C-alpha positions, 0 to 999 in steps of 0.5 A: 503481508508483503506483496506486489499484487495490487489485488492483495494490497487493496485488502490492507488498511495500511501501506508502507512504501519501502525504498532501499530497505527502509520505510520511505512512506507510511499511510492509510489506504484512503490517503493513497486513493485505494479505497476504490482499488488500483487500475 
């Protein structure tokens, strides 16, 4: 899934950060602190 919606993103177990059309970072949710949700 591709989204800018934090609620939807919080359901994923992995996140990719894209910058200028390339993958700038790739990590699991827990490394981003998202297990608690955004906001």
